C-alpha positions, 0 to 999 in steps of 0.5 A: 695634904697642904705640905706649905710650911706656915710662916707663924707658929704658937709654942705654948701660947708665947708670942713670937716673932719671925722675918719675912723677907731677907732685905732689911727694909722689908723686915716686919716684926709680928706679935702673934695675938697682936695687929701690927702697927703701920711703924712696924710694917717698915723699919726705914723710911722710903727712899726720897724721890729723886730731883727732877732736872729742868733742862734748858738749851743753847740754841745755835742756828738749828743746833740745840745743846741741852743744859741744866744747873745743879746746886744743893747741900752735902750730908755735912751741910756744904753748899754745891753748884755746877752745870751740865750739858748734853750731846751725842745721840742714843748710847753715845750720849755724853755728859759733860760739867762745867764750874760755871756758866761761861765755861759751860756756854764756851764749850756749847759753842765748840760742840756746835761748830763741830757738828756743824762741820760735821753736818756740812761735810756729811751733806757733801757725801754721796750716797755710796760715799755715806754707805761706804763711810758706814761700813767703815765705822762698823768695821772699826767698831770691831776692833774698837779704834777710832776709823781714822787711825785704821785708815792711817795704819792702812795707808802706812802698810801700803806704802811699805808694801809698795816701797818693798817692790824693787828691781834687783840688781848686782852691785857692779851693775849699779856702779857702772850705771851710776859712774856713767850718769856721773860722768855726764854730770861732774865738772870736777873731773878729778873728784870723777876720777877718785870716785870711779877708783873708790866704787870700782874697789866696792864693786870688786869687793861685793859682786852680789845683789845690791839689796843683799849687801849688809852693813858687815859687809860694808865694814869689812870692805872699809877695814881691808882698806891701806889708808887712814881713818880720812881715807876710810871715810871718803870711801864711806861717802862715795858708797853713801852717794851710790845708794842714794842713787840706787834707792832712787832708781829702785834698786834697793827698798826705801827703808834700807839703811845698812850704811847707819850701822857701819862704823865711821870713826872720826879722823884725827885733828889735821896737823896744819903745817905753814911756812916761816918767812925765811923759808919762802925766801929760799923757795922764791930764790930757787924758783924758775922764771916761769913759775914766778907768777904761780908761786907767789899767787899761792903764798901772797894771795891764796890763789888755789892750785886748781884755779890757776891750773885746772887742766892739771886736775881735769877740771872744766874751770878757766883758769885765771887771767891776767884780765882778772885783775885790777891794778889801780884798785889792787884786787884780784877777781876770781870769777865763778867759772874759775873759783873752785867752789863755783862762787866768785870772790874778790881777793885784795893784793898787797904791795909785795904781790904787786912788786913781783907780778907787775913786771910780768903782767898782760893784758890778758892770758893765762899766768901759767903756761907749765903743764905740770906745775905740781913737779915744777913746785916740788923741784924748786922745793928740793933745790931750796932744801924744803920739805917737798912731800905730799904729807909734809907740805900739802897746800902749805903755801895757801895755809901760810897765807891765810894764817898770816892774813888772818894774823893781820885782819884779825877777822876770821869771816873776811878771810874766809870770804877772800879764801872761798872757804868757810870759817869752819873750814879755815879753823880745821884745815888751815889756821895755824896761830901766827904773829902779826910780826911774822905775818908782816915779814911775810908781806914784805918779801920783795924782788930785787931782779929776776934772780935775787931776792932781798927781804926787807922786815917791817917789824 
């Protein structure tokens, strides 16, 4: 028995219609009892054939880049025109569009260069290298990432792993080793003494492995110091030197950076103190004969204490010598072996300085033979009833000269050269505003004998 359902039916002789397919374009209307017309077999016209594209090719040597030109009208009648080129192979083939032929050709040239470079590079590979490269590309495809990016990440990971492998050593042992090396290098022995003192304090505070030292330990150590912010900063800088050495010796990982988390408050501005001409007169009136050259060189030429008597600071420097004076040119030459900074400089001599020094001058030899000029200068200040404390008169003579010299020449660059400092250091540590009249009074303090001073003011 045929159980198939008929597609057509007759009900009381009436003409019926039915749809034979769900798709609109395939629906046909059939009138029972009458053959359907050709138009009724299809309610919509057949789709138009797709336009065939005529592809041409740019040729660059043996490299061909296909391209084609397309133009037409949109549904609303507007014209369009564009160019396309094709490059790549297989599934990776790409189509790029440009609005004009010149831009299309420029892009094709760049593609040809890239293809040529890649071809040349691959031709230099051995079979083993080609196989390795293909295998790397397969691995990179698993994570959908560029091969170059994956290689860079792998290299960085390997570097980090190597950097983590360091030798473990206690902080006191690293301090002892570092100071032993520095003792061979440092010529400024006074600074070495301070460095030793500061690092010994750190070694006593923290005795564990240096790689276990944390910012919290360093902060606690610095806050335990009794000095002010400048004193704390000196200790922090000494610790920074130690940690750089430890990284270089592979005692710390390369990425160890606990010091960056340590507090480093900015110290307050330095209060600069200078003396008046009257105070300088009082000082010179109470200065012993053997201290006159030392004192006037500081207050009238700004020569450093360490440059006149370096042995008092355990410095491996040559002291200033009488042979360094040019009396005709009125200049003092500070050689690099004498200069604290290691850079030679020229300092001009004023008339009053020459008047103080010339009667005591020699062909050669040290300017001061005293063993402890610091104490001798402090005693002279005491006799003159002038401030003699460390915080009251530290470098006061040199600061007085720099301030007075700047008031006269009005060039901080020139004064910085003569003083052997940077202009920034002159501004922050040495300069105090002084009138030109007061500066002239300072440089007109002349001697009349070994014991009596007379001040001739030029205002």
